[in-house]
C-alpha positions in Angstrom: -162.6 31.0 -49.6 -159.9 33.0 -48.6 -159.2 34.7 -44.1 -159.0 37.9 -46.7 -162.2 37.7 -48.8 -164.0 36.7 -45.1 -162.5 40.0 -43.1 -163.7 42.3 -46.0 -166.4 44.9 -44.6 -168.9 45.6 -47.3 -167.6 49.4 -47.6 -164.2 48.1 -48.5 -162.0 47.0 -51.9 -163.9 43.4 -51.7 -167.6 44.4 -51.3 -168.6 41.0 -53.8 -166.7 38.5 -51.9 -169.3 39.4 -48.4 -171.9 37.1 -48.8 -174.5 35.8 -46.1 -172.2 33.1 -45.9 -168.5 34.7 -45.2 -171.2 37.2 -42.4 -172.5 33.5 -40.5 -168.9 32.4 -40.6 -167.0 35.6 -39.0 -170.3 35.7 -36.7 -170.1 31.8 -35.2 -166.5 32.3 -35.3 -166.8 36.2 -32.9 -168.9 34.2 -30.4 -167.2 31.1 -30.0 -164.2 33.5 -28.4 -166.7 35.5 -25.5 -166.0 34.5 -22.7 -167.7 30.9 -21.3 -168.8 32.9 -18.0 -170.8 35.3 -20.8 -171.9 31.9 -22.8 -173.0 30.1 -20.5 -175.6 32.9 -19.1 -179.0 32.8 -20.7 -178.2 35.8 -23.3 -175.0 33.9 -24.2 -176.3 30.1 -24.6 -179.5 31.9 -27.1 -176.1 33.9 -29.1 -174.4 30.3 -29.3 -176.9 28.6 -31.3 -178.3 31.6 -32.7 -175.1 32.1 -34.5 -174.5 27.9 -35.2 -177.9 28.3 -37.1 -177.2 31.2 -38.7 -174.2 29.5 -39.4 -176.1 26.2 -40.9 -178.3 28.4 -42.5 -175.8 30.1 -44.8 -174.0 26.9 -45.6 -170.2 26.7 -43.4 -169.7 24.2 -41.4 -169.8 24.3 -38.2 -167.7 21.6 -35.4 -168.9 18.5 -33.8 -168.4 18.9 -30.4 -169.3 16.6 -26.9 -172.3 16.4 -25.4 -170.3 16.8 -21.6 -168.5 20.1 -24.0 -172.3 20.9 -24.9 -173.9 20.6 -21.7 -171.2 22.8 -20.1 -172.8 25.2 -22.4 -175.4 25.8 -20.2 -174.0 26.6 -16.3 -171.4 24.4 -16.9 -173.3 21.4 -16.2 -171.7 17.7 -16.4 -174.7 16.0 -16.3 -178.3 15.8 -18.3 -180.4 16.2 -15.3 -184.2 17.0 -15.9 -184.0 20.7 -15.7 -180.9 21.0 -18.3 -182.3 19.0 -20.8 -185.6 20.5 -20.7 -183.9 24.0 -20.7 -181.4 23.1 -23.6 -184.2 21.3 -25.6 -186.9 25.0 -26.0 -183.2 26.6 -26.8 -182.5 24.5 -29.2 -186.4 25.2 -30.6 -185.3 28.3 -30.2 -182.8 28.3 -32.5 -184.6 25.6 -34.5 -181.7 23.4 -34.4 -181.5 19.9 -33.3 -178.3 17.6 -32.3 -177.3 14.3 -34.2 -177.7 11.6 -32.5 -179.9 13.1 -29.4 -178.1 15.0 -27.2 -180.0 12.8 -23.8 -179.5 9.9 -25.7 -175.9 9.3 -26.3 -172.8 8.4 -24.6 -171.5 11.7 -22.7 -168.1 12.1 -24.1 -169.2 10.8 -27.3 -169.4 13.3 -30.3 -173.1 15.2 -31.8 -173.5 17.9 -35.0 -175.5 20.1 -35.2 -178.3 20.1 -38.1 -181.3 22.1 -38.5 -184.0 21.6 -36.9 -186.9 20.4 -40.3 -189.8 22.9 -41.3 -192.6 20.6 -40.0 -190.6 19.2 -36.7 -193.2 16.0 -35.0 -194.1 15.3 -32.5 -191.3 13.9 -29.7 -193.1 10.7 -29.1 -193.0 9.8 -25.8 -194.7 6.7 -24.6 -193.2 3.4 -24.7 -191.8 1.3 -27.3 -191.0 -2.2 -26.0 -188.7 -3.8 -28.5 -187.9 -7.5 -28.6 -184.6 -9.2 -29.9 -185.2 -11.1 -33.3 -183.0 -13.2 -35.0 -181.7 -12.6 -38.2 -180.4 -15.8 -40.5 -177.1 -14.9 -42.1 -176.2 -17.9 -44.9 -172.5 -17.4 -44.9 -172.0 -16.8 -41.3 -175.3 -18.8 -39.6 -177.5 -17.4 -37.1 -176.5 -13.8 -36.0 -178.7 -12.2 -32.9 -180.0 -8.3 -33.2 -181.6 -6.9 -30.8 -184.5 -4.4 -32.5 -183.9 -0.7 -31.5 -185.7 0.5 -29.2 -187.2 4.3 -28.5 -188.3 3.6 -24.7 -186.4 5.8 -22.0 -183.4 7.5 -23.1 -182.0 7.1 -20.4 -181.3 3.6 -20.3 -179.9 3.2 -23.9 -176.8 1.1 -25.0 -175.3 4.3 -26.5 -174.6 5.5 -23.0 -172.6 2.6 -21.7 -169.1 3.3 -22.4 -167.8 0.0 -22.9 -170.4 1.0 -25.9 -168.0 3.5 -27.3 -164.7 1.6 -27.1 -164.0 0.2 -30.8 -163.2 -3.2 -29.7 -160.0 -5.5 -30.5 -160.0 -8.2 -33.4 -158.4 -10.4 -34.9 -158.7 -11.2 -39.0 -160.4 -14.6 -39.9 -157.2 -15.9 -41.6 -155.0 -15.1 -38.1 -153.6 -17.9 -36.4 -154.9 -19.1 -33.1 -151.5 -19.2 -31.5 -151.8 -15.4 -32.3 -155.5 -14.7 -31.1 -154.7 -16.6 -27.8 -151.7 -14.8 -26.7 -154.0 -11.2 -27.7 -157.0 -12.8 -25.3 -154.2 -13.8 -22.1 -152.4 -10.4 -23.0 -155.5 -8.7 -22.6 -157.5 -10.7 -19.9 -160.3 -11.3 -22.8 -162.3 -14.1 -22.8 -163.7 -13.6 -26.7 -162.3 -11.2 -29.6 -164.3 -10.4 -32.8 -163.5 -11.9 -36.0 -163.5 -9.3 -38.5 -162.2 -7.8 -41.8 -162.6 -4.5 -41.6 -165.1 -2.0 -38.9 -168.4 -2.9 -40.2 -168.1 -6.0 -41.6 -167.9 -9.2 -38.4 -168.0 -12.4 -39.4 -168.0 -14.6 -35.8 -167.1 -14.8 -32.9 -163.8 -16.5 -31.0 -163.3 -17.5 -27.7 -162.1 -20.2 -25.5 -165.3 -21.6 -25.5 -164.9 -21.2 -29.2 -161.8 -23.0 -29.2 -162.0 -25.2 -26.2 -164.8 -27.0 -27.8 -163.7 -27.7 -31.2 -160.2 -29.2 -29.3 -162.2 -31.2 -27.4 -163.9 -32.7 -30.2 -161.0 -34.5 -31.3 -160.5 -31.0 -34.4 -157.3 -29.0 -35.2 -157.6 -25.8 -35.6 -154.7 -23.1 -37.1 -156.4 -20.3 -37.7 -159.3 -18.1 -36.4 -161.6 -18.8 -38.8 -161.3 -22.4 -38.1 -162.6 -21.5 -34.6 -165.2 -19.4 -34.5 -168.6 -18.9 -33.9 -171.5 -16.7 -34.4 -171.4 -13.6 -33.4 -174.2 -11.0 -31.3 -174.7 -7.9 -31.4 -177.0 -5.3 -31.3 -177.8 -1.4 -32.7 -176.6 1.5 -29.9 -179.7 3.3 -29.9 -181.3 -0.8 -28.4 -182.4 -0.3 -25.1 -180.5 -1.6 -22.5 -183.1 -3.5 -21.4 -183.6 -4.9 -24.4 -180.5 -5.9 -24.8 -180.3 -7.9 -21.6 -181.2 -10.5 -22.5 -179.0 -11.2 -25.2 -175.6 -10.7 -23.2 -176.4 -12.7 -20.1 -176.8 -16.1 -22.9 -173.8 -14.8 -25.4 -171.5 -13.2 -22.7 -171.3 -10.5 -24.4 -173.2 -7.8 -27.5 -171.5 -6.1 -30.0 -172.5 -2.9 -30.5 -173.6 -1.5 -34.5 -174.3 2.3 -34.8 -177.2 3.5 -35.9 -175.3 5.9 -37.6 -172.9 4.4 -39.7 -173.4 0.3 -39.0 -169.9 0.4 -37.2 -169.1 -1.6 -34.5 -168.5 1.2 -31.8 -167.6 -1.4 -28.6 -168.2 -4.6 -27.1 -170.4 -5.0 -23.7 -169.3 -8.2 -21.0 -171.6 -9.6 -18.4 -169.3 -7.6 -16.4 -170.0 -4.5 -18.2 -174.0 -5.0 -17.1 -172.8 -6.1 -13.8 -171.0 -2.5 -13.3 -173.8 -0.9 -14.3 -176.4 -2.2 -12.7 -173.9 -1.0 -9.5 -173.7 2.7 -10.7 -177.6 2.7 -11.3 -178.7 1.0 -7.6 -176.1 1.6 -5.3 -177.5 5.4 -4.9 -181.0 3.7 -4.3 -179.9 1.0 -1.2 -177.8 3.5 0.6 -181.0 5.7 0.8 -182.6 2.4 1.6 -180.4 2.3 3.9 -180.2 5.4 5.4 -183.7 5.8 5.7 -184.4 2.9 8.2 -181.3 3.6 10.4 -183.4 6.9 11.0 -186.4 5.5 10.5 -185.6 3.2 13.8 -183.6 6.9 15.9 -187.1 7.6 15.6 -188.4 5.4 16.7 -190.8 5.0 20.0 -189.0 8.3 20.6 -192.1 10.5 19.9 -196.2 9.9 20.3 -198.4 10.5 17.4 -199.1 13.8 18.1 -195.5 14.5 17.4 -194.6 13.0 14.6 -198.5 14.7 13.4 -196.8 17.8 13.8 -194.2 17.1 11.4 -196.0 16.3 8.6 -196.0 18.5 5.7 -199.5 21.0 6.7 -200.5 20.6 2.0 -200.2 16.8 2.7 -203.7 17.0 5.2 -204.8 13.5 3.4 -201.7 11.1 4.2 -202.5 9.2 7.9 -199.3 9.4 10.2 -199.1 6.3 12.5 -195.7 5.9 13.0 -192.7 7.1 11.8 -192.7 5.1 8.4 -195.2 7.3 7.4 -192.6 10.1 7.7 -190.7 11.4 4.4 -187.0 12.7 4.7 -188.1 16.3 5.0 -189.8 15.6 7.7 -188.1 13.5 9.3 -185.8 16.2 8.8 -188.1 19.0 10.1 -189.3 16.5 13.4 -185.1 16.8 14.2 -185.1 20.6 14.1 -187.0 21.2 17.3 -184.3 21.4 20.0 -186.7 19.9 22.7 -187.3 16.4 20.0 -183.5 16.1 20.0 -183.1 15.8 23.1 -185.3 13.2 23.1 -183.3 10.9 20.9 -180.6 11.0 23.6 -177.8 11.5 21.1 -174.8 12.5 23.1 -173.6 14.6 19.3 -174.0 18.1 17.5 -177.7 18.9 16.5 -176.7 21.4 13.4 -173.9 18.9 11.7 -176.2 16.1 11.7 -179.8 18.6 10.4 -176.9 19.5 7.7 -176.1 16.3 6.9 -179.8 15.1 6.8 -180.8 18.4 4.2 -177.7 17.1 2.6 -178.9 13.4 2.0 -182.1 14.8 1.5 -181.8 16.8 -1.9 -179.5 13.5 -2.8 -182.3 11.8 -3.0 -184.8 14.8 -4.9 -181.8 13.9 -7.5 -181.4 10.3 -7.5 -185.9 9.7 -7.6 -185.4 11.5 -10.7 -183.5 9.5 -12.5 -181.2 11.4 -14.2 -179.7 9.5 -17.0 -176.1 10.1 -15.9 -176.2 9.3 -12.4 -175.2 10.8 -9.2 -172.1 13.4 -9.2 -169.3 11.5 -7.6 -169.2 14.2 -4.4 -173.5 12.8 -3.9 -171.9 9.2 -4.1 -169.6 10.3 -1.6 -171.3 11.9 1.0 -174.7 8.8 0.6 -171.7 6.6 1.5 -169.6 8.5 3.9 -173.8 9.0 6.0 -174.6 5.7 5.9 -170.8 4.6 7.6 -172.1 7.1 10.2 -175.4 5.9 10.9 -173.8 1.9 11.2 -171.3 3.0 13.7 -173.9 4.6 15.5 -176.2 1.3 15.2 -172.6 -0.6 16.1 -171.9 0.9 19.5 -175.3 1.3 20.4 -175.9 4.5 20.5 -179.2 4.2 18.7 
């Protein structure tokens, strides 16, 4: 269809060329040209999704977008928090759309495409399904370890990791071992997948594979003479399902559950980084809370501590500072007289302000946002922890 046909009006000379498909394409084009601010508001969100649905119904192509761009359509969100994902799912449902792959289960910078939802959409399964690793026998290449797909909480799908979305450097079976060794040294890799194309993996060459053969008196010259069976996991596998394979093998190739290509490779180093990102906010919050309890402990009687308790929580007993919630720490110290009892030569307002910042971050962390917390929030936790450590070190608390 030409631009002239698309831009013809129903009352013009090209009336026969005006079709629902052309109308949908024009509407979608006009919608995409609206201001970014307008599109992030509820009406703009609904209009955009409705335009996409109309284009799909008319058989027109709709460009794929990354998850990051898709989230930006909704108040310029940067992470898949509980409220944002719930809102997005409602808007998608109203427009009769789904994303493939699901926007919650894939990498933040991976592309998703839009499809019309099935007429009789099945209820979303929320119960966790435990997936076990299984061993698949491949006659030509020997044993290949594969983790079965898991459909547990999408927060921890393998596809969420950056490493799972970087196509690994590979070598062909007839590549000289000298070239493979050069690549591993230059890239600081411990292993290289041996592949004939983007889907066909023949094995894995590694320092261990090479060293074992040399130690046994062999003289491998090409990669196929120094490779072992490979380990792989599907991109929709649970991270925790894949961990035993990655730990045992030192790595796992990631195969796309959609097009079966090898999308990435996850090593034990990647796992270490991922668990640092997951655990650091919890550890910092725990340390902050212990510091606050230490500051409060012994400074107030039971009645004063009870007075800070949330009035709506009548069943909970408060005997010591450890029985208070984070919000109750703030309520306790907002009182000027109680603040004075701490004998801290610090500005109460500034301290309470930072305590409130930490409380809000804590609520976010405890909701297990799949994309982690913002770098600015992590920095706030680190800085407040360092501040409290300093107070303890110099004997101020």
